[in-house]
N, C-alpha and C positions, 0 to 999 in steps of 0.2 A: 809760279816760278816767273820772274821777269825779265823780260827781252827789251835788251837798249836799240840795237838797230834791225829790222826786218825788212826781208825783200821776198816778194813771190814774183817768178817770172811768166806772170799771166794775166791780161786784161780782161779776163774771161770771166763776168761776176758770179757763173756757177761757180767755177773751178775757187773763186775767191770765198765766195760763200761754205762749199763743202770744206774748203780747208781752216775756216774761222771755226767751222763745228768741230773738227779733231782737236783743235789747240785749245778751247773752251773746255774740252771733254779733260783735257790733263792741265786745267788752270794754267795756261799758258799767257802772257798777257807783256803788251808794250809798257814797260815802266816810265814814269813820269820823272823829271829831273833831280828829284830827290830820295826815290828810291832805291835799296841796293838790287842789283841785279844778279843774274845766274847767266845769263849769255848775253857778251858785246856782240856778236853778231847770229843771225839766225836767218838763213835764204834758203828758198826752196825752189827747185826746178825743177818740171814734170815736162815730160818727153814723150811723143808717140810714134814709133817708128813701124810701120807694118800692122802688126797683130801684138806688138811689144808695148807695153805701159811701163816706162822709165822714170824712176822720183828719185833726186838726188837731194842731200841737204846738208849744206854746210854749216858749221857752228863756230864759233870762238867763246873758250871759257878759259879766265885768265890767261889771256893771249895767246893760248895754244887755238890754233885750226885743226878741226876734226871734219871729215868728210864720210858721207855714208851713201850708199845707193842700196834702192830694192827696186826690183820689175816683176812683171807677172804678164802674160798672155792671154788674150781677149777669148773670152768664150765666143764662139762663132754663132754659137746658137741662142745669145741674147743681142739685145739691142746696142747697136756699137755704142751712141752716144752714151747711155746710161751705163752701160760696162765699162767706158774709158773714167768717168767720173767713179765708181765704184773702187776702181782700182788706183786710182789716184790717193784717194782716202786710205784703202787698205796697205798700200805702199808707207804712206806716210806714217802710218798707225804703228806697223811692224818695225819701223825706223825706232818712233820712238820707246819703244817697248824692249825690244831685241836690245838696239845698239846703244841709246841713251839710258836704257833700265828704270824707264818710269812705270810705275804700277798701271797695269790694265784696266779697262771699266768694264762694268758688267754687260753691257749691250755692244759694247765694241765699237763697229763704223755705223752702226744702226742708229739713225737718229729722226726717223719718221716718227709723226705722231701716232700712226695706226700700224706698228710692226708686224699685227697679225694677220693682216690682209696680205701680206706676202704667201704666208704660208697658205690662205685661201687660194691664191691665186694659180699655186704652186698644184693642187690638188684637183682643181676645176681643169688644169690644165693635165692632169693624172700623173703629176709627179708625186710618188710615193705611194701611189694606187696601185695595186697587183691585179691584173687581169681577173681575179678570183672577187675582187672589191675590198680587199684586206688593205687598211691604213698601215704604211710602215713608219711607227713614230720616229723609230730610231734614224731612219734615213732621211729623215725631215730634220731632226735636231741635228745629224752630223753636217748636212748641208747649210745651216744656219749658223752652225760654228766657222765652216770650212769660207764662206761667202763672205760673212760680217763680221765675222771673230766673236761673237756673245761666247760667255763663258758656259759651262756645262748647265748650268742650273737655269738661267734665263732661254736657252734655246729649249729645253725641254719645258718651260713655262710655257713659251710662247704656244710650242706645239698641242700642249695640253687645252689651252685655253683655247685656240682655233678650232679644235676637233669637238672640243664642246657646246661651240657656237653652231655647227653646222645645223641641227635641226632649227632653229630659229633664224636661220638665213634661207632656210627652204620653206618656211612656213607661210611664206609670203607668196606673190605673185603681180603680175603686171599692174593689175589695178588697188592691189593691196597699200596702202599709205600710212604714215604718220603725220600726228599734228602737234607743234609745238606752239606754244603760248606764252610770251616773253612778256614778264611784269616787271619794270624796270625799278623796283623799289625796295630798300631796306630800313631796319630801324638806324641803324650805325654803319659807319664804314670799319672793316677790320683792316688792321695793318698789311697783312698780305694781299689784301684783295686788289685785284685791277679790271675785276670785270665794270663794264658800263653801267653800274647801278648807281640810282640816285637815293638822296637820304629822304625819308617819306615826306612830301609836301604836304602845305594847306590843303583842306579839302577841297578848295575851288578850283585848284590844280590837279585834283586827283579826278575831280567830277570830266574835267576837260579831257584828261586821258581816258576816261570810260567812254565816252561818246564817241572817240576818234577810234578808240581798240574794239567797241560794236560795229563801227562801219567796217572795220577789217575782217573781221569775225564773219559777218553777214558776205565780205564777198568771197571769203574763201568756201563758206558753205555753198554758194552759187557755183564755185569751180568743181567740188565735191559732186555735187550734182549734175554737173554739165558734161564730165568724163566718167561718170559711174565709177567712182571711187568708194573701195569702202576701207574705211578706219580700223586699221588695228591695235592704236596706241596713241593715247591723249597723254601729252607732258606739259604740265603747266609748272613753268620754272621763271627762272629771275636772274639777279634779285630776289627776293625774297616774299612769294605771293602772300604769304598769311600777313604780313606787315600792312597789308590794305586793311583800313578799319572796318568791322565786322559788317556795315550796311554796302559797303565795296564789294568786298570779298566775294558777300552772297550773292551781289547783282553778275559780279564777273565769273563767278562758278557757273550759277544757270545760263548766263549766254552762252557758256562754253558747251556745257551740257547740251542745250537746245540745240545747237549747231552742229554739233560732233557725233556726239553719242547713240549708238545703235546696239542691237544686240549681235553687231561683227566686233566690237571694242573688244578686246583680250587684256587690255591692261590699261588706268585711266590712274596717271599719276599727278601729284600735287607737291611740289619740294616746300614743305614746309619749313626746312632749314632752321630757323633760330627757334630755339625751345622757349622764348619768351614773348613770341607772335602766336603761340596756338592756346585758344582759348576753346571752352565749352559751346560757344554760339560756332564758332568757325568749323569745330570737327563735327556740328550735326546738319551743317549746311553739306561739309565734304559726304558725310553717311547718306543722306537726301538724294544728293544727287550720284551716288554709285562711285564714288573713288575708291579703288582698290589699294593703293599704295602711296603711303606717304614717308616724309624724313623727318628724322628728329636730330640734329647734327651737333652733336658735340664737340669736335675737333680735337677734344682735351678733357680728361675728366679734371685736370688740377686747375685749379682755383685761382692761385697766382699765376699761370698762362693765360687765363681767360681772361682777368683783369688787363695783364699786357699785352694782349694781342687786341684788346677794344670791343670786345665780344658782347660785353655788357649784359651778363645773365648769370646765374648762378649755377653749380653743379645741382642744386638740388631744384633747381627749375628744369633741367634735364629729366631727373628720374620722374618729376610731376608730369611732365607732358608725355613720355612715354607710357606711363600707367593709363593716363586719362584715354590716350589712344587705344590703348589694348584693351581696355575695359570698355570703350563705345562701339567697338564695330569690330569686323572681319578685315582690318586691314593688314597689309604686310608692311613692316615698318625696316627703312634703310637707318644705320647710323654712319657717320663718316669721321674718322679720326684723320689728322695731320701729323705724319713723323717729321723731325726737324724743325719742330716750333723753338724759338727763341726761351734758351733758358733750359729747354726740358733736356732729360738724359736717359739712358737705356731702363732704368726705374720706374721713371716717370711713365714712358709708354706702356711698361708691362702692367703697371697699377691702372692705368687708363682703358685698356685693354680688356683685363681682368673686370671692371666694374661695369664695361659695356656688354662683355659676354654674358654675366650674371643677369643681365635684361633680358637675353634671350631674343635678340632682334632678327629678323630675316635675314638680313643683308648688312654685311660692313665693308665701307668702302676705306680702302687706306689711301690715301695722298701723302706725296713727297713734299714738303715746299717748296716752291718754286718763287725765285725774286723776281717780281714781272715788273715790265714796264708799265707805269701809271700806277703803281701801289704806292702806300706811303711808304715801305720799307724800301722798295727800290731809290724812293725819291730822297729821303734822309740819307742813305748811303750813299748817293751821287753828289749830294750837296756840298761834299769836301769838308764839313763840319763834322758828319758822325764818318765811323767805318764800319764795316762788316763785323769787326772785334767789337763793337759798343752793343752789339744786339746779343752778344752770347749764343750765337748760330753754332749746334754741331755739325763738326767734320763730317766728309764723307764716309769716311770709314764708320762714325757712329750710327749716322742714317742708315747703313747697311745691315748694321748689326740690328737695329730695331725693324727692320723689312724682315731681317731671318726670324727674329723670335716673336715676330708677330704672325708670321705665315705658320709656324709651328703652331701656336697656340690657338690659329682660327682652323687649322688643319687637324687637331686634336680633337676641336668639337665639331666636326666634319661639315665645316665650311668648305665649300669649293671655288676656284678660280674661275670665272666665268669670263671677265673682260678686262681690257687693261688699253691703256694708253698712256704716252710720253708726252712730255712738256720739255721745253728749253729751258736751260739754267736751273733743271731740276735738281734739289738734293739729293746726294749719293749717286747720282746717274741711274737711277733706278725707274718705277714705274708709278702710275696711278693704277691703283688693283682693285674690283669687286671681288669679294668672295659671298657665296650666298649658301644657304642650304638648299640640299638636292631639291629642284622643283619649283624652286624660288630664283630663278633665273629672270633679267628683264630685257621685253624684248626693245622696247624704245632704245636702251644703252646698245645691244649687240647690233640692232639694224642701223644706227647711226652712224655707229664706228667705223663698218664695211662699207657704206656709201652706197650701196646698191637697192635701197627701198626709198621711195620719194617721200618727202616730208617737208608739208607746205609750215611754213612758218607764219607766225600771225604774232604781232604785237612788237614792241620797241626791240632792238636788238636781235630780232628771229631773223634763220637764214631760211629762205627754201632751194630744197637741192632737190634736182628733178634729174637721175641716172637715164643716161641713153646705152642701156648694157649692148644693145645692137652694135653700133657701133663706138662703144667703149668711150663714152664721153659724160660728162656732168655738168648741168647746166644750174646756173646758180642764180639766186635773187637775194639781195641783203636791204633788211630793213635800217632805218639810221640806228647807232647807239643811242645817241643823243637825243635826249627827251625833246627836247625845243623844235628840234628838224625833224623829229619823227610825226610830231603834232601837226607840222605846217605842211609835209611833205606826204603824208598818207597816201593819198588817189595816186602818187608816183609811184610808191610801193606797189601798192594794190595791181597798178596796169603793169610794172613787171615783171611780178608772179604772176600774172596772167599770158605774159608773151613766152616766158620760159616753159609753164605746163602746154602751150599751142606748139611749140617747136617739137615736141616730144610726142602728144597724144591726139587723138580724135575725139570731138564729142561724141556722147552716144546720141542714138535717137530718140530715148525717152528719159531724159533727166531726171523726172520726176520723183521715178522710185528707185534711185542710185543707193541712198544710204538712209532709210527711212527710219527713223528711230521709233524704237520698238521697246515694249515692257514685257515682260520683268526685264533686268539689268542681266540677269543671269541666266544660263538654262541649266536644268539638271544632266549632267553627261551620264550618261547610261555606260554600261559596259561595252554594248555593242556599238554604240558610236563611239566611245572611244577607240577601241578597236579599229574601226572604219578608218579615224583620224590618224592612228601610228601608221596603217596602211597609206594611207593617203601621202604622210610624211616620207614613209622609207621608200616610195614609189619617186617622190620627187628626186629624193637623194640618189637612188639608181638612176634616173633620166637624167640629172644634173651633173653627177659625177662618175658613176660607173660606167654607162654606155659609152659616154665620149672617150672614156678612156682606151675600149676595147675596138670602139668603130672608127675614132677619127682623134688621136690621141696629142697632135698637133697644135698647138696655140699660134692661130695665124697674126701676122701682121700686127702686133699692137702697138702701132704709129703715133697713136693719139695720148698722150699723156694727160694728167687732169692738173691743171693749174688753178687753184683757187685764190680767190681774193682771201688772204689770212688778214685782211684790215679788219673785216668781221668774221667772228669766228665760225667756221662751218658747223661747230655743234656746240649748244650753249646750254650750261646747267644740265649735264647729265650725273649729277650727282649718284643717284641712288636707283637700284632697280626696284623690280615689285613683279610677283607673277601670279597670275591667277587666271582659271580657267582657260589654260593652254590645251587647244583641241590636239595640238599635234605632240604628242611628247617630246622631251628631252632624250635621246640617243647619243647616249656621252661616250660610249667608248668603241670608235667603229675600229678598234684595230682588227676585230673579228665580226664580220656584218653578214647576218641574214636574219629570215623571218621565222623565227622561232616563238613558242610560248606566246602567242599573241595575245592570249590572257593576260600575261603580265603585263601593266602600261610601261613600265619602264625597261626599254631592251638594253642592256649594258653587256658586252662580255658574250655576245651569242658565238657560239661555236661552228654554226655550218656558214659557208659561204653566202653572201648575198645571192650571187649571180652564178648558177649553174652552168644552163644549157644555152651560151650565145653562140654568137659567131665564132669566135674563138675556144678552142678546147680549154676545158679546167686545168689549171698546173696543177699538175698530180703531186709534185713534193712539196706538202705543205710545209716541210720543216723549213725548207726555205723560201717563203712567202715575198723576199723584197727582189723586186723589178727593178734590174740596174739599168737598164736600157732605155727608159721611156725617151722617145725620139726628142721632144723638143719641152725640156721647163718652161715654165713661165717667164716671161720677163717681168723681174723684177725692180722694182726702187729706182725709177728713173727719176733720175736726182730734179732736171730744171733744164728749162730751153737755154741753147748758148746765147749770150749775150754780147755782139760786137760791136767795135766801134765807139765806145765810150767815151765821152769828152773827158771823166774821170779817170787816168790810168791807174792802173795799178801800181801800189805804192812803194816806194822805197823809205826807210824810214820812217813809216807812217806811226800816227800816235795810235789809231786803232786798226790793227791787221785784219780783224775779223769783223765780219758783218754783226752788228749789235743789235742785240734786242728782237733776234729772231727766235721767236718761239717755236716755231716747228720749222722744219724744210719747206719751202715753198713747193717744190715737187719733190715728193719722196715715193710713196707707195702709189706708184700711178696704174691704176687700172681704167680711172676714168679721165675722161681730158679735158680738154682747156675749158676753163669758165667763158660762157657768153654773158651778154646781155650785162654787162659791169661798165662802170663809167671809166674805165681803162679798157684802151684795146688790149686783145691778147693774141698772139701767134700763135696759131696752133703747130705748125709744120716743126718740130725738135729737130729735124736732119739740117734745118737752115737757122740761121741766128733769128732767134726768135724778137729780138728789141734791137733798132739800130738808133744810133745817134741819140743815146738817151742824156739829159743832164746830169740824173741821178744815177747810182748803181740800180740795176733791176731789183734788188732784195736790200730794202733797207728800212729800219724804223717798222718793222713790221708789228704792231701796237698789241695785238692779241692773239695768242696762241689760237690753232684749230681748235681746240678743247679746252674749256675752262669749267673748273665746277662742275665738272659731270656728276650729276646729284642723283638722279632716279632714270632710271629705265624702264621699259616696259614690256613685260610678259605676263599674263594671267596665268596660273595656276589650275590645273583641272579639279573640282572640286572632287574628292573620292571619299570614301568610309575608310575607317580606319583599319581595315581588314586590306583593304586594297593598297593604304601606305604602305603597310607593312610586308605587303608583297612586293613592292618597289623598293624598299630600303634591301630587304632580303635578297632580291635579285642583284 
């Protein structure tokens, strides 16, 4: 829908941004002089008086002026700034749907990249958890619908995924980390790709990259020893790492293994991605280096679409690569499909999914096409020669139907959703979501999404993320996306990473024994060890979630939000999960938690309460498990610091009323705080204006979403005999 004259009565760049998010969700845009218009005038006024947030919308349609008003009261238990921003979005959304009769979107006003973090925060603060340790899914889902206006299906999906992630999130510790290695090469560039990858250069340039990467790897390995880290997951992404020629690929993989691999590693992922880059020699090297998880990414099984989007491989090559990997070793295999590709319809998606399911992969990730800045697709649409219609892209409603049928087909084959994330400009206003077989959840995918585990970034376009969970801060360090800059300035990036680590951690006294590489790569997990590992995971669940509810349910002073530099994505290339050698089993259904039947590794649907003799008496009426009065729910969805005194005021009749090219809200699910060690200063106290006298808006032209092409996560599954697996499934 097109607007001729737009006005917003605020110069606050956060309000500009969040208003833009709502308008984009409804495809409301400023018309150019040649386009037909739906609204001659569209004016938004927000006002805060005491504890009430009031929003007024004045529109003019065919010469008739209409006025609408919506208001809500601030929840005093929430952080005031974030609560005001949420209510501004909520008021505008309600006017558009209730008064202007526009169709709502699945996630309502929720625009963050990592929506499950909201649920995790609530659970850690005790919301939705009874004094007996029972998680009330309905209560959590109802709050998502009330606070964020998500629809019924998405609120239940978010709750399900968040609960399924709990054992993985609790499987780490202060010194348990992940390692990401970025290989910035692909054989070709796809139509929709915005990732900063390079078409594979000549061998001399690759050799130069390998020399610099080796220096980066060695420096990261030294940090691991210095601080006594234990590596839980290794993820090699890109780009497409297997785009490297055989000799360079083997060199790279052996260096990574020597630097980071030990018996502590539960998952080792290589993002193969393009089927035409997978060879017998590379499969052999991966097997020798104890890689546990790989990807074969069709994106579609329709040859016409592969040709159109520039994949330059055949459907037959997908089958060949998959079968060779299956025959070669015990790899867990992920496959990606994209919903909403040019020219595809519902029947194409069903056919692609049927063909992929016939191969029986361990994990299937569904992405929704996002038209992102930097992609050929976006550039061609923006050049005013082509238009979106020229690419025959499915409408949002059609993409939602694709997602619905895909979910039914996957659940019908016992694939369960275990992680999801969202992007700006995503088709259908839905999500990217990973489904896997039971026990095949990816550690890396889950840990990187929740941002509570340290990830060391090595290589081009890699990000180091170091959460300070005690002070609710997230420290980050970014390697250059541009290959030439990375090669030139690698010493600077190594130094920045070292400084970030030094701010949070103290060196160990004997670093030489911190992460010693041992053989064999995997250990036999006995039933006794498995039970012990389960007890450890379950005790962590009690300590981290249940006891705080009973003893100290109040979440204190979440004053410091996370403001990440979205110039470089927080999570690169996490497309696919992998699960092997999990010492801590996935406890999926926490609605009834207790320690019963420890002989059975997968504890789901446990009938007895997990906590019985605690400081507070057990609630006797189990038929009413919902605790209605948790003192203080977690502060969620802190939007962004306020920006005042901008030299660029908010506009009347602007050509672009919304903040464009924002792949993700700069500050949404803040549990972690201000990013430091960044080339641009960041102001931490969000109660005060975060940036003064900016010549440009605080949020502009953010090039990359916080998460792109999440290909493969991390989580090794416990090697159990067939009888034990049957027990898990039966349970």
